[in-house]
TORROLO-132829 format. One record per residue (C-alpha): residue in one letter; x, y, z. Coordinates in steps of 0.25 Angstrom, whole numbers, plus 5000, padded with zeros to 4 digits. Each point is the difference from the previous one (the first is absolute). Example, Ala and Ser with C-alpha at 12.3 -4.5 7.8 and 13.67 -1.06 7.14 Angstrom:
! TORROLO-132829
a504949825031/s500650144998/
//
This chain:
! TORROLO-132829
m467644645486/d499749875011/d500950005013/p500449844999/r500250035018/a498849995000/a499749904988/p498949885003/e500549875002/a498949895000/a500349885000/h499049964989/p499950084987/s498750044994/s500450034986/r499549864992/s501150034989/a501149995010/p500749885005/a499149935012/v500549975016/l499949865005/p499650035015/p500149895010/t499349925003/t499249915010/h499549874998/s499449885007/d500749855002/t499349954989/g501249964992/e500250034986/n499050054990/g499550054988/s500250175007/g501649955003/q499849975015/l501149955009/p499649895012/l500450085013/r501549975006/p500249895010/s500450115011/g498650074998/h500450134991/e499450024987/l501050034987/p499950134994/f499949954986/v499050084990/a498949934993/p500149974984/s498950074994/s499350075011/y500750125001/l500750014985/r499250134993/p499449964987/k500750014988/p499650124992/a499249984987/s500750064991/r501650034999/t500050104990/m500750124998/s498850084995/e500450064985/r501450025004/t501249934989/p501149935007/s500850134996/a499250115008/l500049895011/d501450015001/k500150155000/e499050025010/q500949905006/m501350095000/q499450125003/g499649955013/l501249935003/r500950144996/g498950065010/i500149925011/r501650024999/e499850155000/f499350015012/l501049895008/k501350114995/v499250125006/r499449945014/t500749965009/s500449885010/y499450075013/d498750034991/v499749875001/l500249985016/p498550015006/l499550115011/s500249925009/f500949885002/r500849905010/l501449974998/v500949905007/v501549984999/l500749895008/d501350025006/n500949914994/d500649925014/l498749965002/l499449854999/i499549934984/r499449935012/k499450145006/s499750074986/l499149884997/n498950035012/i500250164997/l499449974986/l499149925004/q499450105010/n500150114992/g499449934988/i500950044990/v501249934993/s501050064998/a500950115007/p501450104997/l501049945008/w500850115007/d501849985003/s500050095016/r501349975000/s500450114986/s498650035001/t499649994987/f498749924991/a500749854999/g498949944992/l498649944999/l499449885007/t499149924991/s499549874999/t501149944990/d501050035012/y499149915009/i500149884988/n501550025000/v500149985015/i499249884998/q500949944990/y501250025008/y498949905011/c499649924987/q501749984997/f500550005017/p498949915008/d501050015010/e500250145004/i498650015000/d500650095016/q500650084991/v499150044992/d499050035013/q501250115003/f500250064986/r500050155000/l499250074987/s501750045000/s500249844996/l499250044988/r501150044991/g501250035004/s500850164997/g501150075005/a499550015016/k499149904999/a500949904993/v500549965015/h498649924998/l499749864993/d499450064986/i498949914996/e499850044986/r501949954997/a499549865009/i499049964990/g500350064989/v499250104993/l500150134997/p500150115008/l498650105000/e500750144996/t499850115009/v498950084994/s499550155004/v499550124994/h499850155003/p498750035003/m499650134993/r500949934987/p499149974988/l499249885002/y500449964986/e501449985007/a499449915011/c499349924989/r501249994991/r500949965013/m499049895006/l499949944985/k501550004998/t500249935014/r498749915000/a499750075013/r498549995002/r500150115011/i500850125002/p500650085012/l499950155000/v501350045007/d500350165005/v501250075004/d499850065014/d500250174997/e500350025013/t500749855003/g500549984986/r499649875002/e499249884994/m498550015003/v499049904995/v498750074996/s499349874995/v499849914989/i499249984989/t499649894993/q499849954984/y498349995005/r500150145006/i500750064987/l498949934991/k498950065010/f500550124997/i500150004986/a498749925001/v499350135006/n500750114995/n500049964986/e498749934996/k500150104986/h501049924994/t499849875007/i498750014993/l500849984989/l500649875000/k499149914993/k500649914995/g500149835005/l500949965013/r500549884991/e500050094987/i501150095007/g500749895008/l499950035011/g500149915011/t500749825001/y498949914992/t501349884999/k500549915010/l499250045011/a500749965015/t498449925007/a499749965012/s499249915008/m498950025011/s500849885006/n501450034997/s500950045011/v500550165003/l501349954999/d499849954984/v499450154996/i501450055005/h500749934993/l499150024987/m500150155005/v501649985001/k500149944988/h499350084989/n500250145008/i498650035002/s499250075009/a498649905001/v499749854996/p498649984995/i499449915007/v499049894990/n499049885001/a500349884991/e499350084990/n501050105001/k498850105004/v500550085009/l499750015015/n501350105007/v500850064998/f501449985012/e500850144999/a501250005006/v499550095011/d499249885005/v501349945004/i500150115012/p499049965010/c500449864995/i501550005010/k499350105010/g500849955013/g501149934992/a499149894998/y500649954987/d499649875003/e498650034994/l500450034988/s499849834996/s498450055003/s499050014985/v499750144995/g498849995003/d500350005016/a501050124995/l498950094994/s499249985011/k500850105009/r499750114991/a499450105006/e498450014998/d499950124990/f500949944991/p499450064987/g500049864990/i500849974988/y499650114987/i499949934986/c499850064987/s499949914986/e501050014988/d499250114992/d499650075012/r500850134997/l500950115007/d499050115004/a499549895007/v501049975010/f500450155002/e498250005004/t500349895011/i501250055005/r499350135001/k498949945010/s500749905006/r501349925007/v500649954987/h501549925001/r499949914988/l498949954991/i499849854997/v499549984984/v498949894998/d499149954989/d498649985003/d500149885007/n501050065012/r501249934995/l501250065000/r500650074988/g501150095004/i500550115012/i500150144999/s500850065011/l500150165003/s501350004995/d499849954985/i498950125001/l500950105004/k501049964990/y499050004991/v499650145003/l501450055001/l500749924988/y499049974988/g500550074986/e501350045008/e501049894992/d501350065003/d499749995015/d501149935009/i499149945009/r499149934989/g500149855003/g500850015012/
//
């Protein structure tokens, strides 16, 4: 069995049948032309957009499913899904962790402003929270929390000085933390559920918990045998779980040969989009309105140029620079790390086995569905994939439709 802890994470998929990646590119200041180039911003930095056509994999010459009949494909598909589910039931969440990893845990009394710097300095986008008063796990800090702070700033602009003094305990008030401002309650959003799983419980349980709470990552929390106190072991993400499946279950994933649109994977209607000239705040409002974590950036012809993700918000407000939220999406995307891998794309006809092959080789957080001209058709999230793998065919499941 392959060891997922040593799995390569190349930036570019090599398989022709697998979805492609659009890497960040550098262009000269020649204006927009047939290759999709855009002029430089007056400040002199280049916009991190992707050129339509240059990096798209050619559409495979044939999409036929060899001699297999639809009924045979359905049978193979279910065989593959059941194999994956059985695998998840006999492996633990601890098995997903790499041999070597770094864990950053933040104290609940830390200023939100300082937490931003810590995340950026360590190259991470989330961190478990710890209540030092009760010595207990206090939740997970994610980009959603920072978006809530931005919403508070927008609703109460006169309190900018107070925003700068917010502590992580202000994000959501409960118990001993109720003396602090509860940002979630102030802006009228539903509180995030504080979820965790024991590292030695079946991985299948962690996946079910993530789907039920709509969490994209979940902390592993154990109890110290000597002190009886909680301790955070690590955090596993949907990406890491799907990577674990892809590396160790090729004999099952290769059976998933039905097309993505055919199995209803992803969202294809009422897609929220933005342009390079839209402000960061415009895109944040779209995310909040539609409860999404990414917005495709398209041109006037609906061709995909980039994707603005919730994590892109973090460097925008570093040091409390909330006034920079009025800057353009293009300016904000220029703050990405130089090793940003690009945008993974696929067509509606690509198969789920090809998606797992891409996940096995690369770091993928979502797939943008495009047509032959790179026009936006849909979005497939890792949640969509995990939900399909766990729930398809389970008609009585209480998570379905939730």
